[in-house]
C-alpha positions as CSV (number, residue, x, y, z in Angstrom):
1,M,-31.7,15.1,-19.8
2,S,-29.7,14.0,-22.8
3,T,-26.6,15.9,-23.8
4,P,-26.7,17.5,-27.3
5,V,-26.2,15.0,-30.0
6,K,-23.5,15.6,-32.5
7,K,-24.9,15.7,-36.0
8,V,-23.2,13.1,-38.2
9,P,-23.9,12.9,-42.0
10,L,-26.1,9.9,-42.7
11,H,-23.6,8.4,-45.2
12,L,-21.0,8.4,-42.4
13,Q,-23.2,6.9,-39.7
14,S,-22.8,3.2,-39.0
15,A,-23.6,0.5,-36.5
16,Q,-20.1,1.0,-35.2
17,N,-20.8,4.5,-33.8
18,R,-24.4,3.9,-32.8
19,L,-25.1,1.1,-30.3
20,L,-28.0,0.1,-28.1
21,I,-27.6,-2.2,-25.1
22,K,-31.0,-3.6,-24.2
23,H,-32.6,-5.4,-21.3
24,G,-29.6,-5.4,-19.0
25,K,-29.2,-4.7,-15.3
26,I,-27.4,-1.4,-15.3
27,V,-25.0,-1.2,-12.3
28,N,-23.5,1.9,-10.7
29,V,-22.2,2.2,-7.2
30,D,-25.5,3.3,-5.8
31,S,-28.1,1.4,-7.9
32,V,-28.9,-1.6,-10.0
33,V,-31.8,-0.9,-12.4
34,D,-33.3,-2.6,-15.5
35,G,-32.9,-0.5,-18.6
36,D,-31.2,0.3,-21.9
37,V,-28.1,2.3,-22.8
38,Y,-27.8,4.1,-26.1
39,I,-24.3,5.1,-27.3
40,E,-23.3,7.4,-30.1
41,D,-19.9,8.6,-31.2
42,G,-18.2,7.1,-28.1
43,V,-20.5,8.7,-25.6
44,I,-23.5,7.5,-23.6
45,K,-26.4,9.6,-25.0
46,Q,-29.4,8.0,-23.3
47,V,-30.1,5.7,-20.3
48,G,-33.6,4.4,-19.5
49,S,-36.5,2.5,-21.0
50,N,-38.4,2.8,-24.3
51,L,-35.6,4.9,-25.8
52,I,-36.1,6.5,-29.2
53,I,-33.1,5.7,-31.3
54,P,-32.2,6.2,-35.0
55,G,-32.5,3.4,-37.5
56,G,-29.4,1.3,-38.3
57,T,-28.3,1.1,-34.7
58,R,-26.6,-2.1,-33.6
59,I,-28.5,-3.8,-30.8
60,I,-26.9,-5.9,-28.1
61,D,-29.2,-8.0,-26.0
62,A,-28.0,-8.0,-22.4
63,R,-30.9,-10.0,-21.0
64,G,-29.8,-11.8,-17.8
65,K,-26.5,-9.9,-17.7
66,Y,-25.1,-6.9,-15.9
67,V,-24.1,-3.7,-17.7
68,I,-21.3,-2.2,-15.7
69,P,-18.7,0.6,-16.1
70,G,-15.5,-0.6,-17.8
71,G,-12.8,-1.5,-15.3
72,I,-10.1,1.0,-14.4
73,D,-6.9,-0.6,-13.3
74,P,-5.1,2.0,-11.2
75,H,-1.7,0.2,-11.1
76,T,0.1,-1.3,-14.0
77,H,3.7,-1.4,-15.1
78,L,4.0,-1.9,-18.9
79,E,7.3,-1.7,-20.6
80,I,9.1,-0.9,-17.3
81,E,12.8,-1.3,-17.0
82,F,13.5,-2.8,-13.6
83,M,16.1,-4.9,-11.9
84,G,18.1,-5.4,-15.1
85,A,15.1,-6.5,-17.2
86,K,12.2,-5.0,-19.2
87,S,8.7,-6.2,-18.6
88,V,7.4,-8.4,-21.4
89,D,4.0,-6.9,-21.7
90,D,4.3,-3.7,-23.6
91,F,1.5,-1.1,-24.0
92,Y,0.0,-3.0,-26.9
93,R,-0.1,-6.5,-25.4
94,G,-0.9,-5.1,-21.9
95,T,-3.9,-3.0,-22.9
96,K,-5.1,-5.7,-25.3
97,A,-5.1,-8.1,-22.4
98,A,-6.8,-5.5,-20.1
99,I,-9.7,-5.2,-22.6
100,A,-10.1,-9.0,-22.9
101,G,-10.7,-9.0,-19.1
102,G,-13.1,-6.1,-19.0
103,T,-10.7,-3.3,-18.1
104,T,-11.1,-0.2,-20.4
105,M,-8.6,2.1,-18.8
106,I,-5.2,1.7,-17.1
107,I,-3.1,4.1,-15.1
108,D,0.6,3.3,-15.5
109,F,3.7,4.7,-13.9
110,A,6.4,6.9,-15.4
111,L,9.3,6.1,-13.0
112,P,12.5,8.1,-13.4
113,K,15.8,6.7,-12.0
114,K,17.5,8.8,-9.4
115,G,18.7,12.0,-10.9
116,Q,16.6,11.7,-14.0
117,S,14.1,14.4,-15.1
118,L,10.5,13.7,-14.2
119,L,9.3,15.6,-17.3
120,E,11.6,13.7,-19.7
121,T,10.5,10.4,-18.2
122,Y,6.9,11.3,-18.6
123,Q,7.4,12.3,-22.2
124,K,9.2,9.1,-22.9
125,Y,6.3,7.0,-21.6
126,R,3.8,9.1,-23.5
127,E,5.7,8.6,-26.8
128,S,5.8,4.9,-26.2
129,A,2.2,4.5,-25.1
130,D,0.3,6.8,-27.4
131,E,1.0,4.7,-30.6
132,K,0.3,1.3,-28.9
133,V,-2.5,1.5,-26.4
134,C,-5.8,-0.2,-27.2
135,C,-7.7,1.5,-24.4
136,D,-7.4,4.9,-22.6
137,Y,-4.7,5.4,-20.1
138,G,-3.3,7.9,-17.6
139,L,0.0,8.2,-15.8
140,H,1.3,8.5,-12.3
141,V,4.8,9.9,-12.1
142,G,7.4,8.6,-9.7
143,V,9.4,10.8,-7.3
144,T,12.5,8.8,-6.7
145,W,14.8,11.6,-5.6
146,W,14.3,15.1,-4.3
147,S,15.6,18.5,-5.4
148,D,14.4,22.0,-6.3
149,K,14.2,20.7,-9.9
150,V,11.9,17.9,-8.9
151,R,9.8,20.3,-7.0
152,E,9.4,22.5,-10.1
153,E,8.7,19.7,-12.5
154,M,5.9,18.3,-10.2
155,E,4.1,21.7,-10.7
156,I,4.6,21.6,-14.5
157,L,3.3,18.1,-14.7
158,C,0.2,19.1,-12.7
159,K,-0.5,22.3,-14.5
160,H,0.3,21.4,-18.1
161,H,0.5,17.6,-18.5
162,G,-2.6,16.1,-16.9
163,V,-0.8,14.4,-13.9
164,N,-2.4,14.6,-10.4
165,S,-0.5,11.7,-8.6
166,F,3.0,11.1,-7.6
167,K,4.4,7.8,-6.4
168,T,7.1,7.4,-3.7
169,F,8.9,4.4,-2.4
170,M,9.9,3.4,1.1
171,A,11.6,0.3,-0.3
172,Y,14.2,-0.5,-3.0
173,K,17.1,1.1,-1.2
174,D,19.5,3.0,-3.4
175,V,17.2,2.6,-6.3
176,F,13.8,4.3,-5.7
177,M,13.7,4.7,-1.9
178,L,13.3,8.1,-0.2
179,G,14.0,8.9,3.4
180,D,11.4,10.2,5.8
181,S,12.4,13.9,5.4
182,E,12.2,13.5,1.7
183,L,8.8,11.9,1.9
184,F,7.7,14.8,4.1
185,E,8.8,17.3,1.3
186,V,7.0,15.3,-1.4
187,F,3.8,15.0,0.5
188,E,3.9,18.6,1.4
189,R,4.4,19.5,-2.3
190,C,1.5,17.2,-3.4
191,K,-0.8,19.0,-0.9
192,E,0.3,22.4,-2.3
193,L,-0.5,21.2,-5.9
194,G,-3.8,19.5,-5.2
195,A,-2.3,16.1,-6.1
196,V,-2.5,12.7,-4.5
197,A,0.6,11.1,-3.0
198,L,1.1,7.4,-3.7
199,V,3.5,5.3,-1.6
200,H,4.9,1.8,-1.8
201,A,5.2,1.0,1.9
202,E,7.9,-1.3,3.1
203,N,10.8,-0.6,5.4
204,G,13.6,-0.6,2.9
205,S,16.5,-0.4,5.4
206,I,15.3,-3.5,7.3
207,I,14.8,-5.4,4.1
208,A,18.3,-4.6,2.9
209,K,19.8,-5.9,6.3
210,K,17.6,-9.0,6.4
211,A,18.5,-9.9,2.8
212,Q,22.2,-9.6,3.6
213,Q,21.8,-11.9,6.6
214,L,19.8,-14.5,4.7
215,L,22.3,-14.6,1.8
216,A,25.1,-15.0,4.3
217,A,23.3,-17.9,5.9
218,G,23.1,-19.6,2.5
219,I,19.4,-18.9,1.8
220,T,19.5,-17.9,-1.9
221,G,16.2,-19.2,-3.3
222,P,12.8,-17.5,-3.8
223,E,11.8,-18.2,-0.2
224,G,14.5,-15.7,0.9
225,H,12.5,-12.9,-0.8
226,Q,9.5,-13.6,1.4
227,L,11.7,-14.0,4.6
228,S,13.4,-10.7,4.0
229,R,10.1,-8.8,3.8
230,P,7.9,-10.1,6.7
231,E,4.5,-8.7,7.3
232,P,5.6,-6.2,10.2
233,V,8.0,-4.6,7.8
234,E,5.1,-3.6,5.5
235,A,2.8,-2.7,8.4
236,E,5.4,-0.4,10.0
237,A,5.9,1.5,6.8
238,V,2.2,1.9,6.2
239,G,1.8,3.4,9.6
240,R,4.8,5.7,9.2
241,A,3.6,6.9,5.8
242,C,0.2,7.7,7.3
243,V,1.8,9.7,10.1
244,I,4.1,11.7,7.7
245,A,1.3,12.5,5.3
246,N,-1.1,13.5,8.1
247,Q,1.4,16.1,9.4
248,V,0.8,18.1,6.2
249,N,-2.8,17.0,5.6
250,C,-1.7,15.4,2.3
251,P,-4.2,12.8,0.8
252,L,-2.3,9.5,0.8
253,Y,-2.9,6.4,-1.4
254,I,-1.2,3.2,-0.2
255,V,-0.5,1.0,-3.2
256,R,-0.6,-2.8,-3.0
257,V,-1.6,-3.6,0.5
258,T,-0.8,-7.3,0.8
259,S,-1.1,-8.1,4.5
260,K,-3.8,-8.3,7.2
261,S,-1.9,-5.9,9.6
262,S,-1.4,-3.3,6.9
263,A,-5.0,-3.4,5.8
264,A,-6.1,-3.1,9.5
265,I,-3.9,0.1,9.9
266,V,-5.4,1.7,6.8
267,S,-8.9,0.9,8.0
268,S,-8.2,2.2,11.5
269,V,-6.6,5.5,10.5
270,R,-9.4,6.2,8.0
271,K,-11.9,5.8,10.9
272,Q,-9.9,8.5,12.8
273,G,-10.4,10.9,9.9
274,V,-7.0,10.5,8.1
275,V,-7.4,11.0,4.3
276,V,-5.9,7.7,3.1
277,F,-7.0,5.2,0.5
278,G,-5.9,1.6,0.4
279,E,-5.3,-0.4,-2.7
280,T,-4.9,-4.2,-2.7
281,L,-4.2,-6.4,-5.7
282,A,-5.8,-9.2,-7.7
283,S,-2.8,-11.3,-6.8
284,S,-3.3,-10.7,-3.1
285,V,-7.0,-11.6,-3.1
286,G,-6.7,-14.4,-5.7
287,T,-3.8,-16.4,-4.3
288,D,-1.3,-16.5,-1.4
289,G,2.4,-16.8,-0.7
290,T,2.5,-20.6,-0.1
291,R,3.2,-21.0,-3.9
292,Q,6.5,-19.2,-3.4
293,L,7.7,-22.3,-1.4
294,D,7.2,-24.6,-4.4
295,K,10.0,-27.2,-4.9
296,S,10.3,-26.0,-8.5
297,W,12.6,-22.9,-8.4
298,L,11.1,-21.4,-11.5
299,H,7.5,-21.9,-10.3
300,A,8.4,-20.3,-6.9
301,A,10.3,-17.4,-8.6
302,A,7.3,-16.7,-10.8
303,Y,5.4,-15.5,-7.6
304,V,8.1,-13.1,-6.4
305,T,6.7,-9.6,-6.0
306,S,6.9,-6.9,-3.5
307,P,5.5,-6.7,-0.9
308,P,5.3,-10.5,-1.2
309,L,2.2,-12.6,-1.3
310,R,1.6,-13.6,2.3
311,P,1.9,-17.3,3.3
312,D,-1.1,-17.0,5.6
313,P,-3.9,-18.7,3.5
314,T,-6.5,-16.6,5.3
315,T,-5.1,-13.3,4.0
316,P,-7.0,-13.2,0.7
317,E,-10.4,-13.5,2.4
318,Y,-9.5,-10.9,5.0
319,L,-8.5,-8.4,2.2
320,L,-11.7,-9.1,0.4
321,T,-13.7,-8.5,3.5
322,M,-11.8,-5.2,3.9
323,L,-12.7,-4.3,0.4
324,A,-16.4,-5.1,0.9
325,Q,-16.5,-3.0,4.1
326,D,-14.6,0.0,2.8
327,G,-11.5,-0.7,4.9
328,L,-9.8,-0.8,1.5
329,Q,-11.1,1.0,-1.5
330,L,-9.6,-0.4,-4.7
331,V,-8.2,-3.4,-6.5
332,G,-5.3,-2.9,-8.9
333,S,-3.2,-5.5,-10.7
334,D,0.4,-4.1,-10.4
335,N,0.8,-6.0,-13.6
336,C,4.6,-6.2,-14.0
337,T,5.5,-9.3,-15.9
338,F,8.8,-10.9,-16.5
339,S,9.4,-14.2,-18.4
340,L,10.7,-17.2,-16.6
341,D,14.1,-16.7,-18.3
342,Q,14.2,-13.2,-16.9
343,K,13.2,-14.5,-13.4
344,A,16.1,-16.9,-13.7
345,M,18.5,-14.0,-13.5
346,G,18.2,-14.5,-9.7
347,K,19.0,-18.2,-9.8
348,D,21.7,-17.9,-7.2
349,D,20.5,-14.7,-5.4
350,F,16.9,-14.0,-4.6
351,T,17.5,-10.3,-4.5
352,K,18.2,-10.4,-8.3
353,I,14.8,-12.0,-9.2
354,P,12.9,-9.3,-11.1
355,N,9.8,-8.5,-8.9
356,G,6.4,-8.7,-10.5
357,V,3.4,-10.8,-11.5
358,N,0.5,-10.7,-14.0
359,G,-3.0,-9.5,-13.3
360,V,-4.2,-6.9,-15.8
361,E,-6.3,-9.4,-17.8
362,D,-7.6,-11.5,-14.9
363,R,-8.3,-8.8,-12.3
364,M,-12.0,-8.4,-12.9
365,S,-12.7,-12.1,-13.1
366,V,-10.7,-12.9,-10.0
367,V,-12.4,-10.2,-7.9
368,W,-15.8,-11.4,-9.1
369,E,-15.1,-15.0,-8.4
370,K,-13.5,-14.4,-4.9
371,G,-15.7,-11.5,-4.0
372,V,-19.1,-11.5,-5.6
373,H,-19.6,-15.2,-6.5
374,S,-18.5,-16.2,-3.0
375,G,-20.9,-13.7,-1.4
376,V,-18.4,-11.4,0.2
377,M,-19.5,-8.3,-1.7
378,D,-22.4,-7.3,-3.9
379,V,-22.2,-6.2,-7.5
380,K,-22.4,-2.5,-6.6
381,R,-19.3,-2.8,-4.4
382,F,-17.6,-4.7,-7.2
383,V,-18.1,-1.8,-9.5
384,A,-16.8,0.6,-6.8
385,V,-13.5,-1.3,-6.2
386,T,-12.8,-2.2,-9.8
387,S,-13.7,1.1,-11.5
388,T,-15.6,4.0,-9.8
389,N,-13.4,4.6,-6.8
390,A,-10.3,4.9,-9.0
391,A,-12.2,7.4,-11.3
392,K,-13.2,9.5,-8.3
393,I,-9.8,9.5,-6.6
394,F,-7.9,10.4,-9.8
395,N,-10.6,13.0,-10.8
396,I,-12.0,11.5,-14.0
397,Y,-15.4,10.8,-12.7
398,P,-18.1,10.9,-14.1
399,R,-16.4,10.8,-17.5
400,K,-15.2,7.4,-16.4
401,G,-16.4,4.9,-13.8
402,C,-20.1,5.2,-14.2
403,I,-23.0,4.6,-16.7
404,A,-24.7,8.0,-17.1
405,V,-25.6,10.4,-19.9
406,G,-22.5,12.2,-21.0
407,S,-20.0,9.6,-19.7
408,D,-17.5,7.9,-22.0
409,A,-19.0,4.7,-23.5
410,D,-16.6,2.4,-21.6
411,I,-19.0,-0.4,-20.8
412,V,-18.8,-4.1,-20.1
413,V,-21.7,-6.5,-20.5
414,W,-20.9,-9.0,-17.8
415,D,-22.2,-12.6,-17.8
416,P,-22.3,-13.7,-14.2
417,V,-23.1,-17.3,-15.1
418,K,-20.6,-18.1,-17.8
419,T,-17.3,-19.6,-16.6
420,R,-13.7,-19.6,-17.8
421,V,-10.5,-21.3,-16.6
422,I,-7.5,-19.0,-16.4
423,S,-4.3,-20.3,-18.1
424,A,-1.1,-19.0,-19.6
425,K,-2.0,-21.1,-22.6
426,T,-5.0,-19.1,-23.5
427,H,-4.4,-15.6,-21.9
428,N,-3.6,-12.6,-24.2
429,Q,-0.5,-11.5,-22.3
430,A,3.1,-12.0,-23.5
431,V,4.2,-13.5,-20.2
432,D,4.7,-17.2,-20.2
433,F,3.3,-17.9,-16.7
434,N,0.0,-17.1,-15.0
435,I,-0.1,-17.0,-11.2
436,F,-3.9,-17.9,-11.3
437,E,-3.3,-21.0,-13.5
438,G,-6.2,-23.4,-13.4
439,M,-8.6,-21.1,-11.5
440,E,-12.2,-21.4,-12.6
441,C,-14.0,-18.1,-12.6
442,H,-17.7,-17.5,-12.7
443,G,-18.2,-14.2,-14.4
444,V,-17.0,-13.4,-17.9
445,P,-17.1,-10.2,-20.0
446,E,-19.2,-11.1,-23.0
447,Y,-19.0,-7.6,-24.6
448,V,-16.4,-4.9,-23.8
449,I,-17.0,-1.5,-25.3
450,V,-14.2,1.0,-25.4
451,N,-15.1,4.6,-26.3
452,G,-18.2,3.2,-28.1
453,R,-16.3,0.6,-30.1
454,V,-17.1,-3.1,-29.4
455,C,-13.7,-4.6,-28.7
456,V,-14.9,-7.8,-27.2
457,D,-17.8,-9.2,-29.2
458,E,-19.5,-12.3,-27.8
459,G,-16.1,-13.2,-26.3
460,D,-14.1,-12.5,-29.5
461,L,-11.3,-10.0,-28.9
462,K,-11.1,-7.2,-31.5
463,A,-8.8,-4.7,-29.8
464,V,-7.2,-2.1,-32.0
465,Q,-3.6,-0.9,-31.5
466,G,-3.4,2.9,-31.0
467,F,-7.2,3.3,-30.5
468,G,-6.8,4.4,-26.9
469,K,-5.7,7.9,-25.8
470,F,-4.2,9.6,-22.9
471,V,-6.7,10.9,-20.3
472,P,-5.5,13.8,-18.2
473,T,-6.2,13.5,-14.4
474,P,-6.8,17.0,-13.1
475,V,-5.7,18.2,-9.7
476,Y,-7.9,18.9,-6.8
477,S,-10.2,15.9,-7.1
478,E,-13.4,17.0,-5.3
479,Y,-13.8,13.5,-3.9
480,V,-10.4,13.6,-2.3
481,Y,-10.0,17.3,-1.4
482,E,-13.5,17.6,0.2
483,K,-12.2,15.0,2.7
484,V,-9.0,17.0,3.2
485,K,-11.1,20.1,3.8
486,H,-13.2,18.4,6.4
487,A,-10.1,17.0,8.1
488,E,-8.5,20.4,8.3
489,E,-11.7,21.9,9.7
490,D,-11.7,19.2,12.4
491,A,-8.1,19.9,13.2
492,T,-8.8,23.6,13.7
493,L,-11.6,22.9,16.0
494,N,-9.4,20.4,18.0
495,A,-6.6,23.0,18.2
496,V,-8.8,25.7,19.8
497,S,-10.2,23.3,22.4
498,V,-6.9,23.2,24.3
499,P,-6.9,26.7,25.8
500,A,-10.4,26.2,27.2
501,V,-9.4,23.0,28.8
502,V,-6.3,24.5,30.4
503,T,-8.4,27.4,31.8
504,K,-10.8,25.0,33.4
505,M,-8.0,23.1,35.0
506,N,-7.7,26.0,37.6
507,E,-4.2,27.0,36.5
508,L,-2.9,23.5,36.9
509,K,0.8,23.7,35.7
510,L,2.0,20.7,33.8
511,D,5.5,19.5,32.9
512,I,5.3,17.2,29.8
513,A,7.5,14.1,29.6
514,V,7.4,11.4,27.0
515,E,7.6,7.8,28.2
516,N,7.3,4.6,26.0
517,G,5.5,6.5,23.2
518,G,2.8,8.0,25.5
519,I,2.8,11.4,27.1
520,L,3.0,11.9,30.9
521,L,1.7,15.1,32.5
522,E,3.5,15.8,35.8
523,P,1.1,18.0,37.8
524,K,2.5,20.9,39.9
525,L,-0.5,22.4,41.7
526,A,-0.7,26.2,42.1
527,D,-3.1,25.5,45.0
528,E,-5.0,22.7,46.5
529,A,-8.3,23.5,44.8
530,P,-9.8,20.5,43.1
531,V,-10.8,20.4,39.4
532,S,-14.5,21.1,39.0
533,P,-16.9,18.5,37.6
534,A,-17.5,20.6,34.6
535,A,-13.8,20.7,33.8
536,E,-13.5,17.0,34.4
537,A,-16.3,16.4,31.9
538,S,-14.6,18.6,29.3
539,L,-11.4,16.7,29.7
540,T,-12.9,13.3,29.1
541,S,-15.4,14.0,26.4
542,C,-14.4,16.7,23.9
543,P,-16.8,16.2,20.9
544,S,-15.7,16.6,17.3
545,S,-17.5,18.9,14.9
546,K,-19.5,16.0,13.8
547,G,-20.8,15.0,17.2
548,Q,-18.3,12.1,17.5
549,R,-15.5,11.8,20.0
550,N,-12.3,12.7,18.1
551,L,-9.2,10.9,19.1
552,Q,-7.1,13.9,18.4
553,D,-8.9,16.1,20.9
554,S,-7.2,16.9,24.2
555,T,-8.9,14.0,26.0
556,F,-6.9,13.3,29.1
557,S,-7.4,9.9,30.7
558,I,-8.1,11.0,34.3
559,S,-9.5,8.7,37.0
560,E,-12.5,9.2,39.1
561,E,-10.2,10.3,42.0
562,L,-9.1,13.3,40.0
563,D,-10.3,15.6,42.8
564,D,-7.5,14.2,45.0
565,T,-4.8,15.4,42.6
566,A,-2.2,16.0,45.4
567,R,-1.8,12.2,45.7
568,K,-1.4,11.6,42.0
569,S,2.1,11.1,40.7
570,C,1.1,11.6,37.0
571,I,-1.8,11.9,34.6
572,R,-1.5,9.9,31.4
573,V,-2.5,11.4,28.1
574,K,-3.1,8.9,25.2
575,N,-3.0,11.6,22.5
576,P,-1.0,14.8,22.0
577,P,-2.6,18.0,23.1
578,G,-3.4,20.6,20.6
579,G,-5.2,18.6,17.9
580,Q,-2.1,18.8,15.7
581,S,-3.4,16.5,12.9
582,S,-6.6,16.0,11.1
583,G,-8.1,12.9,12.5
584,G,-6.3,11.9,15.6
585,F,-3.6,9.9,13.9
586,W,-0.1,11.2,14.8
């Protein structure tokens, strides 16, 4: 069924607000179908074949091309003041470049300094963005310090200002970094409000120490940045963030996963039922950290970002495979651009090189080239990781992220055959360096439609400053909080399984001791009666509510000789009794 059509006087109607895209392959996350899309007043009114449309409608022939939802970049930093510099891509240049690459919405970050009001920072970003953006945008808000005031302002932002996500940092000590107890408080508050907690996961304390050691050893160049933030430092923080969030059943979103080990952790804990989403970046799938070892200081410094691009050249393909298999769920750009002159602020000290690279314009093409053109993922998964999953997580689906009647007319006509070569000489961003320089990409946005307006027309960019608008992201995303609900139900079932197990153990009394991260149960027998076969079966195979073995259940690892318990010195338990968390990850 079509939604009611707003009546527009004939003398005001034009080809600009009425548009028909014909003969394309319409792609959503669950289908690829041949058909037409009719747009009026910025909204999709009809999808199908043999559509009846009014006269004077502009027609775009999409024969041989894909018609896909406009990209949603969930991670940009436009006009950010950071490390003594302000990023060169403002909300106008950044969103104009986004459109050129096929992205029709961004979600940026309002990041207060320690002690600053979250509300005032949010308002400052809104005032700056509203008059400049060429496409729609949303805002995450940073929590860089903790107090009762922050707690109150989080609620105000959720209830009255269209914010449903808060970003925390485990790195950037003395600037943005929070301690574990503060992270616990923030995650708990996010859960109370129906929000999503975002985290930049690196061990900031280790980074600070390693940086001091490297500088003392005379290592001052860009290579020091990478050496101070090795892969285990990221992976440790990713695991720790998952543990903390899982204690309060808070949905967690790990931003910019850059390493194999971190991606593996995200994938693993998701399989255990933990509600966590993993975002990687165009930079991490499109290039690697070997460029940061270039003999040219400026060239190497241009690649400095955190967590760093990894020197292992097999990392990009691994991350792409994780995206294809749903180990990771999204691709952002983390577009945070500084000029080469600004990067030179760290000429004698790598800790002073402003962190950040480009990506908002090239994200879609890079993921297509490395993912779809190479055969790692199909076009439906491409739509998921570049648009739909972000729309679902941040609760703007189906308004954004799909092609359906009633959705915003944010659409890209994507030519999978046409190629372009990425270069700083031709890109639309203000930054004077491009980390993808010279990459040939198969896959180009021939038309980009933003709220019904053709802003890329046969490759010609026609973005309009101030045309975009702020899009609220409501709390309690159904896509996210249904998963939380199921996780909590599983945790409840796990918790009630323990008394039954204890009863069946024939009053076996256990002293619990922790050894090397595991749990030892020292048995003290009330009598010599053996544990029954039924009890043994219940100990080794407690099913979850979904019929799968749940790692959080009280599943003691007991040998076949359990009957002869008097000769056993201990019984090892791989997981804590009681089902204290939602999916077995503790």
